[in-house]
py3Dmol code that shows the C-alpha trace and the ligand (Angstrom):
import py3Dmol

protein = """\
ATOM      1  CA  UNK A   1      16.962  46.355  20.157  1.00  0.00           C
ATOM      2  CA  UNK A   2      15.504  45.942  16.773  1.00  0.00           C
ATOM      3  CA  UNK A   3      17.845  44.162  14.570  1.00  0.00           C
ATOM      4  CA  UNK A   4      17.548  44.994  10.709  1.00  0.00           C
ATOM      5  CA  UNK A   5      19.473  43.519   7.788  1.00  0.00           C
ATOM      6  CA  UNK A   6      21.221  46.610   7.013  1.00  0.00           C
ATOM      7  CA  UNK A   7      22.421  46.818  10.425  1.00  0.00           C
ATOM      8  CA  UNK A   8      23.385  43.274  10.307  1.00  0.00           C
ATOM      9  CA  UNK A   9      25.667  43.814   7.104  1.00  0.00           C
ATOM     10  CA  UNK A  10      27.260  47.054   8.677  1.00  0.00           C
ATOM     11  CA  UNK A  11      27.985  44.688  11.708  1.00  0.00           C
ATOM     12  CA  UNK A  12      29.503  42.188   9.058  1.00  0.00           C
ATOM     13  CA  UNK A  13      31.803  44.689   7.736  1.00  0.00           C
ATOM     14  CA  UNK A  14      32.924  45.630  11.311  1.00  0.00           C
ATOM     15  CA  UNK A  15      33.833  42.071  11.942  1.00  0.00           C
ATOM     16  CA  UNK A  16      35.662  41.782   8.671  1.00  0.00           C
ATOM     17  CA  UNK A  17      37.730  45.128   9.535  1.00  0.00           C
ATOM     18  CA  UNK A  18      38.477  43.555  13.027  1.00  0.00           C
ATOM     19  CA  UNK A  19      39.502  40.547  11.597  1.00  0.00           C
ATOM     20  CA  UNK A  20      42.235  42.241   9.356  1.00  0.00           C
ATOM     21  CA  UNK A  21      43.460  44.252  12.291  1.00  0.00           C
ATOM     22  CA  UNK A  22      43.794  40.967  14.472  1.00  0.00           C
ATOM     23  CA  UNK A  23      45.491  39.535  11.233  1.00  0.00           C
ATOM     24  CA  UNK A  24      47.979  42.391  11.381  1.00  0.00           C
ATOM     25  CA  UNK A  25      48.794  41.731  14.956  1.00  0.00           C
ATOM     26  CA  UNK A  26      48.954  37.926  14.128  1.00  0.00           C
ATOM     27  CA  UNK A  27      51.696  38.708  11.624  1.00  0.00           C
ATOM     28  CA  UNK A  28      53.843  40.220  14.289  1.00  0.00           C
ATOM     29  CA  UNK A  29      53.053  37.070  16.599  1.00  0.00           C
ATOM     30  CA  UNK A  30      53.994  34.618  13.777  1.00  0.00           C
ATOM     31  CA  UNK A  31      57.451  36.634  13.069  1.00  0.00           C
ATOM     32  CA  UNK A  32      58.210  37.213  16.946  1.00  0.00           C
ATOM     33  CA  UNK A  33      56.757  34.362  19.306  1.00  0.00           C
ATOM     34  CA  UNK A  34      59.293  31.491  17.982  1.00  0.00           C
ATOM     35  CA  UNK A  35      62.233  33.892  19.137  1.00  0.00           C
ATOM     36  CA  UNK A  36      60.537  34.489  22.540  1.00  0.00           C
ATOM     37  CA  UNK A  37      60.202  38.379  21.483  1.00  0.00           C
ATOM     38  CA  UNK A  38      57.614  40.686  23.041  1.00  0.00           C
ATOM     39  CA  UNK A  39      54.646  40.973  20.771  1.00  0.00           C
ATOM     40  CA  UNK A  40      53.745  44.490  21.879  1.00  0.00           C
ATOM     41  CA  UNK A  41      57.199  46.266  22.044  1.00  0.00           C
ATOM     42  CA  UNK A  42      58.949  47.502  20.270  1.00  0.00           C
ATOM     43  CA  UNK A  43      56.473  48.682  17.485  1.00  0.00           C
ATOM     44  CA  UNK A  44      56.499  47.343  13.867  1.00  0.00           C
ATOM     45  CA  UNK A  45      59.570  47.632  12.069  1.00  0.00           C
ATOM     46  CA  UNK A  46      60.977  47.143   8.528  1.00  0.00           C
ATOM     47  CA  UNK A  47      62.856  43.741   8.699  1.00  0.00           C
ATOM     48  CA  UNK A  48      65.542  45.140   6.472  1.00  0.00           C
ATOM     49  CA  UNK A  49      66.425  48.816   7.479  1.00  0.00           C
ATOM     50  CA  UNK A  50      64.741  48.469  10.937  1.00  0.00           C
ATOM     51  CA  UNK A  51      62.919  51.712  10.240  1.00  0.00           C
ATOM     52  CA  UNK A  52      59.616  52.384  12.433  1.00  0.00           C
ATOM     53  CA  UNK A  53      56.675  51.808  10.499  1.00  0.00           C
ATOM     54  CA  UNK A  54      54.567  54.839  10.697  1.00  0.00           C
ATOM     55  CA  UNK A  55      50.817  54.364  11.701  1.00  0.00           C
ATOM     56  CA  UNK A  56      49.528  55.446   8.304  1.00  0.00           C
ATOM     57  CA  UNK A  57      51.567  53.001   6.811  1.00  0.00           C
ATOM     58  CA  UNK A  58      50.479  50.125   9.194  1.00  0.00           C
ATOM     59  CA  UNK A  59      46.817  50.076   8.066  1.00  0.00           C
ATOM     60  CA  UNK A  60      45.883  46.158   7.115  1.00  0.00           C
ATOM     61  CA  UNK A  61      45.891  45.495   3.285  1.00  0.00           C
ATOM     62  CA  UNK A  62      45.561  49.119   2.470  1.00  0.00           C
ATOM     63  CA  UNK A  63      48.876  50.379   3.443  1.00  0.00           C
ATOM     64  CA  UNK A  64      50.686  47.445   1.562  1.00  0.00           C
ATOM     65  CA  UNK A  65      48.595  48.233  -1.571  1.00  0.00           C
ATOM     66  CA  UNK A  66      49.213  52.120  -1.271  1.00  0.00           C
ATOM     67  CA  UNK A  67      52.836  51.358  -0.921  1.00  0.00           C
ATOM     68  CA  UNK A  68      52.934  48.898  -3.735  1.00  0.00           C
ATOM     69  CA  UNK A  69      54.454  46.205  -1.507  1.00  0.00           C
ATOM     70  CA  UNK A  70      57.685  48.347  -0.596  1.00  0.00           C
ATOM     71  CA  UNK A  71      59.001  49.768   2.731  1.00  0.00           C
ATOM     72  CA  UNK A  72      58.645  53.543   2.600  1.00  0.00           C
ATOM     73  CA  UNK A  73      62.322  53.988   4.089  1.00  0.00           C
ATOM     74  CA  UNK A  74      64.338  51.730   2.132  1.00  0.00           C
ATOM     75  CA  UNK A  75      62.177  50.530  -0.715  1.00  0.00           C
ATOM     76  CA  UNK A  76      62.881  47.055  -0.150  1.00  0.00           C
ATOM     77  CA  UNK A  77      59.932  44.775  -1.090  1.00  0.00           C
ATOM     78  CA  UNK A  78      57.579  43.670   1.761  1.00  0.00           C
ATOM     79  CA  UNK A  79      56.164  40.286   1.477  1.00  0.00           C
ATOM     80  CA  UNK A  80      52.742  39.976  -0.057  1.00  0.00           C
ATOM     81  CA  UNK A  81      52.114  37.320   2.949  1.00  0.00           C
ATOM     82  CA  UNK A  82      51.496  40.156   5.379  1.00  0.00           C
ATOM     83  CA  UNK A  83      48.471  41.540   3.362  1.00  0.00           C
ATOM     84  CA  UNK A  84      47.189  37.956   2.732  1.00  0.00           C
ATOM     85  CA  UNK A  85      47.176  36.860   6.347  1.00  0.00           C
ATOM     86  CA  UNK A  86      45.303  40.219   7.043  1.00  0.00           C
ATOM     87  CA  UNK A  87      42.836  39.267   4.445  1.00  0.00           C
ATOM     88  CA  UNK A  88      42.661  35.628   5.359  1.00  0.00           C
ATOM     89  CA  UNK A  89      41.758  36.441   8.946  1.00  0.00           C
ATOM     90  CA  UNK A  90      39.118  38.988   7.919  1.00  0.00           C
ATOM     91  CA  UNK A  91      37.515  36.410   5.889  1.00  0.00           C
ATOM     92  CA  UNK A  92      37.756  33.890   8.786  1.00  0.00           C
ATOM     93  CA  UNK A  93      36.316  36.235  11.141  1.00  0.00           C
ATOM     94  CA  UNK A  94      33.237  37.069   8.618  1.00  0.00           C
ATOM     95  CA  UNK A  95      32.601  33.385   8.190  1.00  0.00           C
ATOM     96  CA  UNK A  96      32.252  32.806  11.745  1.00  0.00           C
ATOM     97  CA  UNK A  97      30.002  35.820  11.942  1.00  0.00           C
ATOM     98  CA  UNK A  98      27.782  34.482   9.171  1.00  0.00           C
ATOM     99  CA  UNK A  99      27.421  31.146  10.723  1.00  0.00           C
ATOM    100  CA  UNK A 100      26.531  32.542  14.317  1.00  0.00           C
ATOM    101  CA  UNK A 101      24.858  35.554  13.583  1.00  0.00           C
ATOM    102  CA  UNK A 102      23.823  36.266  10.034  1.00  0.00           C
ATOM    103  CA  UNK A 103      22.457  32.862   8.971  1.00  0.00           C
ATOM    104  CA  UNK A 104      21.630  31.810  12.364  1.00  0.00           C
ATOM    105  CA  UNK A 105      17.706  31.204  12.982  1.00  0.00           C
ATOM    106  CA  UNK A 106      16.541  34.622  14.083  1.00  0.00           C
ATOM    107  CA  UNK A 107      13.952  33.207  16.637  1.00  0.00           C
ATOM    108  CA  UNK A 108      17.185  32.010  18.586  1.00  0.00           C
ATOM    109  CA  UNK A 109      18.420  35.433  19.360  1.00  0.00           C
ATOM    110  CA  UNK A 110      15.631  36.594  21.532  1.00  0.00           C
ATOM    111  CA  UNK A 111      15.789  40.510  21.441  1.00  0.00           C
ATOM    112  CA  UNK A 112      19.354  41.015  19.917  1.00  0.00           C
ATOM    113  CA  UNK A 113      21.984  38.585  18.669  1.00  0.00           C
ATOM    114  CA  UNK A 114      24.038  38.964  21.792  1.00  0.00           C
ATOM    115  CA  UNK A 115      24.525  35.186  22.107  1.00  0.00           C
ATOM    116  CA  UNK A 116      25.342  34.822  18.499  1.00  0.00           C
ATOM    117  CA  UNK A 117      28.082  37.751  18.836  1.00  0.00           C
ATOM    118  CA  UNK A 118      29.416  36.024  22.052  1.00  0.00           C
ATOM    119  CA  UNK A 119      29.957  32.582  19.660  1.00  0.00           C
ATOM    120  CA  UNK A 120      31.623  34.483  16.897  1.00  0.00           C
ATOM    121  CA  UNK A 121      33.912  36.157  19.343  1.00  0.00           C
ATOM    122  CA  UNK A 122      34.751  32.701  20.805  1.00  0.00           C
ATOM    123  CA  UNK A 123      35.313  31.164  17.250  1.00  0.00           C
ATOM    124  CA  UNK A 124      37.126  34.249  15.991  1.00  0.00           C
ATOM    125  CA  UNK A 125      39.667  33.873  18.805  1.00  0.00           C
ATOM    126  CA  UNK A 126      39.972  30.211  17.897  1.00  0.00           C
ATOM    127  CA  UNK A 127      40.665  30.785  14.442  1.00  0.00           C
ATOM    128  CA  UNK A 128      43.202  33.386  15.227  1.00  0.00           C
ATOM    129  CA  UNK A 129      45.213  30.885  17.290  1.00  0.00           C
ATOM    130  CA  UNK A 130      44.885  28.484  14.464  1.00  0.00           C
ATOM    131  CA  UNK A 131      46.185  30.859  12.094  1.00  0.00           C
ATOM    132  CA  UNK A 132      48.973  31.780  14.242  1.00  0.00           C
ATOM    133  CA  UNK A 133      49.927  27.946  14.751  1.00  0.00           C
ATOM    134  CA  UNK A 134      49.627  27.217  10.975  1.00  0.00           C
ATOM    135  CA  UNK A 135      52.175  29.825   9.801  1.00  0.00           C
ATOM    136  CA  UNK A 136      54.604  29.206  12.415  1.00  0.00           C
ATOM    137  CA  UNK A 137      54.262  25.408  11.878  1.00  0.00           C
ATOM    138  CA  UNK A 138      54.775  26.103   8.338  1.00  0.00           C
ATOM    139  CA  UNK A 139      57.902  28.159   8.486  1.00  0.00           C
ATOM    140  CA  UNK A 140      59.602  26.510  11.548  1.00  0.00           C
ATOM    141  CA  UNK A 141      57.888  23.175  11.966  1.00  0.00           C
ATOM    142  CA  UNK A 142      57.133  23.902  15.703  1.00  0.00           C
ATOM    143  CA  UNK A 143      53.976  25.002  17.341  1.00  0.00           C
ATOM    144  CA  UNK A 144      54.856  27.261  20.310  1.00  0.00           C
ATOM    145  CA  UNK A 145      53.131  26.530  23.687  1.00  0.00           C
ATOM    146  CA  UNK A 146      52.386  30.205  24.081  1.00  0.00           C
ATOM    147  CA  UNK A 147      49.733  29.502  21.227  1.00  0.00           C
ATOM    148  CA  UNK A 148      48.241  26.151  22.114  1.00  0.00           C
ATOM    149  CA  UNK A 149      48.421  26.423  26.094  1.00  0.00           C
ATOM    150  CA  UNK A 150      46.783  29.885  25.822  1.00  0.00           C
ATOM    151  CA  UNK A 151      43.988  28.265  23.520  1.00  0.00           C
ATOM    152  CA  UNK A 152      43.316  25.281  25.954  1.00  0.00           C
ATOM    153  CA  UNK A 153      43.249  27.752  28.977  1.00  0.00           C
ATOM    154  CA  UNK A 154      40.622  30.003  26.980  1.00  0.00           C
ATOM    155  CA  UNK A 155      38.748  27.035  25.456  1.00  0.00           C
ATOM    156  CA  UNK A 156      38.171  25.318  28.845  1.00  0.00           C
ATOM    157  CA  UNK A 157      37.667  28.867  30.795  1.00  0.00           C
ATOM    158  CA  UNK A 158      35.084  29.813  28.193  1.00  0.00           C
ATOM    159  CA  UNK A 159      32.959  26.807  28.746  1.00  0.00           C
ATOM    160  CA  UNK A 160      33.096  27.390  32.602  1.00  0.00           C
ATOM    161  CA  UNK A 161      31.870  31.007  32.210  1.00  0.00           C
ATOM    162  CA  UNK A 162      29.474  30.277  29.549  1.00  0.00           C
ATOM    163  CA  UNK A 163      28.616  26.597  29.580  1.00  0.00           C
ATOM    164  CA  UNK A 164      25.957  26.944  26.268  1.00  0.00           C
ATOM    165  CA  UNK A 165      28.590  28.676  24.189  1.00  0.00           C
ATOM    166  CA  UNK A 166      30.225  25.605  22.477  1.00  0.00           C
ATOM    167  CA  UNK A 167      28.455  23.889  19.468  1.00  0.00           C
ATOM    168  CA  UNK A 168      26.031  20.784  19.723  1.00  0.00           C
ATOM    169  CA  UNK A 169      26.551  18.283  21.548  1.00  0.00           C
ATOM    170  CA  UNK A 170      29.113  19.983  23.562  1.00  0.00           C
ATOM    171  CA  UNK A 171      26.934  22.541  25.010  1.00  0.00           C
ATOM    172  CA  UNK A 172      26.531  22.345  29.057  1.00  0.00           C
ATOM    173  CA  UNK A 173      24.063  23.253  31.463  1.00  0.00           C
ATOM    174  CA  UNK A 174      26.284  24.126  34.281  1.00  0.00           C
ATOM    175  CA  UNK A 175      29.707  25.887  34.747  1.00  0.00           C
ATOM    176  CA  UNK A 176      30.887  22.597  36.147  1.00  0.00           C
ATOM    177  CA  UNK A 177      29.594  20.749  33.032  1.00  0.00           C
ATOM    178  CA  UNK A 178      31.012  23.272  30.641  1.00  0.00           C
ATOM    179  CA  UNK A 179      34.505  22.893  32.502  1.00  0.00           C
ATOM    180  CA  UNK A 180      34.226  19.180  32.039  1.00  0.00           C
ATOM    181  CA  UNK A 181      33.362  19.189  28.460  1.00  0.00           C
ATOM    182  CA  UNK A 182      36.241  21.282  27.550  1.00  0.00           C
ATOM    183  CA  UNK A 183      38.614  19.294  29.694  1.00  0.00           C
ATOM    184  CA  UNK A 184      37.298  15.976  28.094  1.00  0.00           C
ATOM    185  CA  UNK A 185      37.720  17.454  24.609  1.00  0.00           C
ATOM    186  CA  UNK A 186      41.306  18.575  25.501  1.00  0.00           C
ATOM    187  CA  UNK A 187      42.330  15.165  26.910  1.00  0.00           C
ATOM    188  CA  UNK A 188      40.688  13.140  24.033  1.00  0.00           C
ATOM    189  CA  UNK A 189      42.312  15.402  21.546  1.00  0.00           C
ATOM    190  CA  UNK A 190      45.700  14.956  23.115  1.00  0.00           C
ATOM    191  CA  UNK A 191      45.405  11.192  23.660  1.00  0.00           C
ATOM    192  CA  UNK A 192      44.363  10.358  20.180  1.00  0.00           C
ATOM    193  CA  UNK A 193      47.242  12.280  18.781  1.00  0.00           C
ATOM    194  CA  UNK A 194      49.930  11.102  21.212  1.00  0.00           C
ATOM    195  CA  UNK A 195      48.620   7.523  20.490  1.00  0.00           C
ATOM    196  CA  UNK A 196      48.802   7.769  16.856  1.00  0.00           C
ATOM    197  CA  UNK A 197      52.144   9.333  17.205  1.00  0.00           C
ATOM    198  CA  UNK A 198      53.539   6.888  19.476  1.00  0.00           C
ATOM    199  CA  UNK A 199      52.240   3.978  17.248  1.00  0.00           C
ATOM    200  CA  UNK A 200      53.563   5.540  14.007  1.00  0.00           C
ATOM    201  CA  UNK A 201      56.998   6.323  15.541  1.00  0.00           C
ATOM    202  CA  UNK A 202      57.391   2.667  16.668  1.00  0.00           C
ATOM    203  CA  UNK A 203      56.191   1.599  13.225  1.00  0.00           C
ATOM    204  CA  UNK A 204      58.517   3.768  10.889  1.00  0.00           C
ATOM    205  CA  UNK A 205      61.097   4.000  13.425  1.00  0.00           C
ATOM    206  CA  UNK A 206      61.410   7.733  13.485  1.00  0.00           C
ATOM    207  CA  UNK A 207      59.544  10.814  15.070  1.00  0.00           C
ATOM    208  CA  UNK A 208      56.116  11.039  13.400  1.00  0.00           C
ATOM    209  CA  UNK A 209      54.257  14.340  14.152  1.00  0.00           C
ATOM    210  CA  UNK A 210      55.443  16.437  16.887  1.00  0.00           C
ATOM    211  CA  UNK A 211      54.586  17.134  20.382  1.00  0.00           C
ATOM    212  CA  UNK A 212      53.280  20.684  19.011  1.00  0.00           C
ATOM    213  CA  UNK A 213      50.422  18.618  17.247  1.00  0.00           C
ATOM    214  CA  UNK A 214      49.272  16.898  20.447  1.00  0.00           C
ATOM    215  CA  UNK A 215      48.834  20.256  22.166  1.00  0.00           C
ATOM    216  CA  UNK A 216      47.215  21.790  19.285  1.00  0.00           C
ATOM    217  CA  UNK A 217      44.742  18.884  19.142  1.00  0.00           C
ATOM    218  CA  UNK A 218      44.255  19.571  22.972  1.00  0.00           C
ATOM    219  CA  UNK A 219      43.332  23.246  22.108  1.00  0.00           C
ATOM    220  CA  UNK A 220      41.131  22.004  19.369  1.00  0.00           C
ATOM    221  CA  UNK A 221      39.241  19.534  21.664  1.00  0.00           C
ATOM    222  CA  UNK A 222      39.025  22.131  24.355  1.00  0.00           C
ATOM    223  CA  UNK A 223      37.321  24.661  22.175  1.00  0.00           C
ATOM    224  CA  UNK A 224      34.898  22.396  20.030  1.00  0.00           C
ATOM    225  CA  UNK A 225      34.455  19.248  22.184  1.00  0.00           C
ATOM    226  CA  UNK A 226      35.788  15.638  21.696  1.00  0.00           C
ATOM    227  CA  UNK A 227      33.501  14.513  19.104  1.00  0.00           C
ATOM    228  CA  UNK A 228      34.753  17.391  16.686  1.00  0.00           C
ATOM    229  CA  UNK A 229      38.282  16.744  17.728  1.00  0.00           C
ATOM    230  CA  UNK A 230      38.024  12.930  16.679  1.00  0.00           C
ATOM    231  CA  UNK A 231      36.686  14.081  13.253  1.00  0.00           C
ATOM    232  CA  UNK A 232      39.190  16.840  12.738  1.00  0.00           C
ATOM    233  CA  UNK A 233      42.113  14.412  13.526  1.00  0.00           C
ATOM    234  CA  UNK A 234      40.847  11.799  10.830  1.00  0.00           C
ATOM    235  CA  UNK A 235      40.037  14.393   8.022  1.00  0.00           C
ATOM    236  CA  UNK A 236      43.200  16.591   8.448  1.00  0.00           C
ATOM    237  CA  UNK A 237      45.419  14.353   6.592  1.00  0.00           C
ATOM    238  CA  UNK A 238      43.364  14.698   3.512  1.00  0.00           C
ATOM    239  CA  UNK A 239      43.972  18.514   3.432  1.00  0.00           C
ATOM    240  CA  UNK A 240      47.869  17.459   3.527  1.00  0.00           C
ATOM    241  CA  UNK A 241      47.743  15.270   0.411  1.00  0.00           C
ATOM    242  CA  UNK A 242      48.479  17.975  -1.978  1.00  0.00           C
ATOM    243  CA  UNK A 243      51.564  19.198  -0.085  1.00  0.00           C
ATOM    244  CA  UNK A 244      52.528  15.427   0.513  1.00  0.00           C
ATOM    245  CA  UNK A 245      52.452  14.573  -3.346  1.00  0.00           C
ATOM    246  CA  UNK A 246      54.343  17.815  -4.066  1.00  0.00           C
ATOM    247  CA  UNK A 247      57.002  17.000  -1.618  1.00  0.00           C
ATOM    248  CA  UNK A 248      57.069  13.340  -3.394  1.00  0.00           C
ATOM    249  CA  UNK A 249      57.526  14.813  -6.815  1.00  0.00           C
ATOM    250  CA  UNK A 250      60.213  17.143  -5.745  1.00  0.00           C
ATOM    251  CA  UNK A 251      61.915  14.220  -3.906  1.00  0.00           C
ATOM    252  CA  UNK A 252      61.801  11.903  -6.977  1.00  0.00           C
ATOM    253  CA  UNK A 253      63.303  14.629  -9.200  1.00  0.00           C
ATOM    254  CA  UNK A 254      66.021  15.300  -6.528  1.00  0.00           C
ATOM    255  CA  UNK A 255      66.895  11.577  -6.455  1.00  0.00           C
ATOM    256  CA  UNK A 256      66.825  11.542 -10.392  1.00  0.00           C
ATOM    257  CA  UNK A 257      69.445  14.062 -10.546  1.00  0.00           C
ATOM    258  CA  UNK A 258      71.606  12.087  -7.952  1.00  0.00           C
ATOM    259  CA  UNK A 259      70.982  14.128  -5.010  1.00  0.00           C
ATOM    260  CA  UNK A 260      70.813  12.715  -1.400  1.00  0.00           C
ATOM    261  CA  UNK A 261      67.544  13.254   0.418  1.00  0.00           C
ATOM    262  CA  UNK A 262      67.578  15.024   4.056  1.00  0.00           C
ATOM    263  CA  UNK A 263      64.892  14.535   6.574  1.00  0.00           C
ATOM    264  CA  UNK A 264      63.245  17.968   5.539  1.00  0.00           C
ATOM    265  CA  UNK A 265      62.625  16.472   2.156  1.00  0.00           C
ATOM    266  CA  UNK A 266      60.519  13.667   3.984  1.00  0.00           C
ATOM    267  CA  UNK A 267      58.675  15.706   6.368  1.00  0.00           C
ATOM    268  CA  UNK A 268      55.347  18.131   5.937  1.00  0.00           C
ATOM    269  CA  UNK A 269      54.173  20.025   9.055  1.00  0.00           C
ATOM    270  CA  UNK A 270      50.833  18.605  10.129  1.00  0.00           C
ATOM    271  CA  UNK A 271      49.757  21.874  12.076  1.00  0.00           C
ATOM    272  CA  UNK A 272      48.416  23.671   9.252  1.00  0.00           C
ATOM    273  CA  UNK A 273      46.364  20.722   7.959  1.00  0.00           C
ATOM    274  CA  UNK A 274      44.964  20.147  11.458  1.00  0.00           C
ATOM    275  CA  UNK A 275      43.959  23.749  11.446  1.00  0.00           C
ATOM    276  CA  UNK A 276      42.431  23.663   8.017  1.00  0.00           C
ATOM    277  CA  UNK A 277      40.487  20.636   9.198  1.00  0.00           C
ATOM    278  CA  UNK A 278      39.299  22.505  12.339  1.00  0.00           C
ATOM    279  CA  UNK A 279      38.204  25.399  10.429  1.00  0.00           C
ATOM    280  CA  UNK A 280      36.257  23.467   7.911  1.00  0.00           C
ATOM    281  CA  UNK A 281      34.686  21.261  10.583  1.00  0.00           C
ATOM    282  CA  UNK A 282      33.934  24.508  12.533  1.00  0.00           C
ATOM    283  CA  UNK A 283      32.157  26.359   9.734  1.00  0.00           C
ATOM    284  CA  UNK A 284      30.202  23.268   8.540  1.00  0.00           C
ATOM    285  CA  UNK A 285      29.384  21.732  11.878  1.00  0.00           C
ATOM    286  CA  UNK A 286      25.834  22.719  12.044  1.00  0.00           C
ATOM    287  CA  UNK A 287      25.023  20.632   8.823  1.00  0.00           C
ATOM    288  CA  UNK A 288      28.038  17.997   9.679  1.00  0.00           C
ATOM    289  CA  UNK A 289      26.555  16.991  13.009  1.00  0.00           C
ATOM    290  CA  UNK A 290      23.040  16.785  12.332  1.00  0.00           C
ATOM    291  CA  UNK A 291      23.463  15.163   8.629  1.00  0.00           C
ATOM    292  CA  UNK A 292      26.120  12.520   9.743  1.00  0.00           C
ATOM    293  CA  UNK A 293      28.207  12.746  12.648  1.00  0.00           C
ATOM    294  CA  UNK A 294      25.531  12.576  15.204  1.00  0.00           C
ATOM    295  CA  UNK A 295      24.352   9.116  13.510  1.00  0.00           C
ATOM    296  CA  UNK A 296      27.805   8.084  13.416  1.00  0.00           C
ATOM    297  CA  UNK A 297      28.699   8.587  16.976  1.00  0.00           C
ATOM    298  CA  UNK A 298      25.493   7.011  18.096  1.00  0.00           C
ATOM    299  CA  UNK A 299      26.094   4.102  16.080  1.00  0.00           C
ATOM    300  CA  UNK A 300      29.720   3.522  17.502  1.00  0.00           C
ATOM    301  CA  UNK A 301      28.055   4.038  21.106  1.00  0.00           C
ATOM    302  CA  UNK A 302      25.441   1.414  20.327  1.00  0.00           C
ATOM    303  CA  UNK A 303      28.032  -0.950  18.848  1.00  0.00           C
ATOM    304  CA  UNK A 304      30.362  -0.628  21.604  1.00  0.00           C
ATOM    305  CA  UNK A 305      27.785  -1.341  24.409  1.00  0.00           C
ATOM    306  CA  UNK A 306      26.524  -4.179  22.193  1.00  0.00           C
ATOM    307  CA  UNK A 307      29.920  -5.769  22.039  1.00  0.00           C
ATOM    308  CA  UNK A 308      29.907  -5.555  25.870  1.00  0.00           C
ATOM    309  CA  UNK A 309      26.777  -7.478  25.839  1.00  0.00           C
ATOM    310  CA  UNK A 310      24.511  -4.428  26.820  1.00  0.00           C
ATOM    311  CA  UNK A 311      21.659  -3.116  24.459  1.00  0.00           C
ATOM    312  CA  UNK A 312      21.233   0.666  24.959  1.00  0.00           C
ATOM    313  CA  UNK A 313      19.753   3.534  22.995  1.00  0.00           C
ATOM    314  CA  UNK A 314      22.118   6.273  21.763  1.00  0.00           C
ATOM    315  CA  UNK A 315      22.587   9.042  24.114  1.00  0.00           C
ATOM    316  CA  UNK A 316      21.811  11.795  21.498  1.00  0.00           C
TER     317      UNK A 316
END
"""
ligand_1 = """\
1
ZN
Zn 62.756 49.341 5.106
"""
view = py3Dmol.view(width=600, height=400)
view.addModel(protein, "pdb")
view.setStyle({"model": 0}, {"cartoon": {"style": "trace"}})
view.addModel(ligand_1, "xyz")
view.setStyle({"model": 1}, {"stick": {}})
view.zoomTo()
view.show()
């Protein structure tokens, strides 16, 4: 198959469109999964008048714009979050495609970008799960197991069936190796989160993070490997700084007006920031790993064995 640049551009538009359709489905998931409702039945309805939304009014982004953000049945406003989530997922899918296919060195393709497209699908699925976790955690401060456990199974399973699919250095040569890398990533992701959670809960005498953050980190490790999971965990707080500062300003204002602070004034969800860090690391991994993380992990490895009294060379 001859792959030309115009064909790749058309393919990219297709990937963006698929992303908006998946985003539309995720809007349903975000709204229904926390209440244990089916995500396929019944069909989409207006939350106010419960009128069924016709197919032509259910086109991602386009329908919301055409209806000027109002329900055709009752005229009530429909939140701009729906088209924004659709657009966001479209852009994230397009980003995965750009990294895995469009900007990937073309000599790695062989005849066709089949491998790059498989990587795009793998990363797109991961990003979709992150988006669902982000918005549910933001709304309700929970991350349902339906999302994270599904993610762990898919992340580990994909490595079993396609051991070379994960980014460096988490590629494996055999099915067993691919399974092991996913399992190790999941365990490291969960252990580091649970460890910091237990420590912080002990020091601050109240629950720090939720168990949903532990399973979310398990999913991230299963998809990307343990090295990426560790980096994501430690850079995630920086993504939450803005939200935390805003909460602090609001709390101070409330206290100055003589109000009592509730626990919700002190808490911010961590899932959205773990997800943002995961997406950032995913998109920059090729440069991050080669330029910095490889050296960091090699130094830590050599240092560890040196402290044990053994002189070794880095494994990667
Ligand atoms: Zn309505």
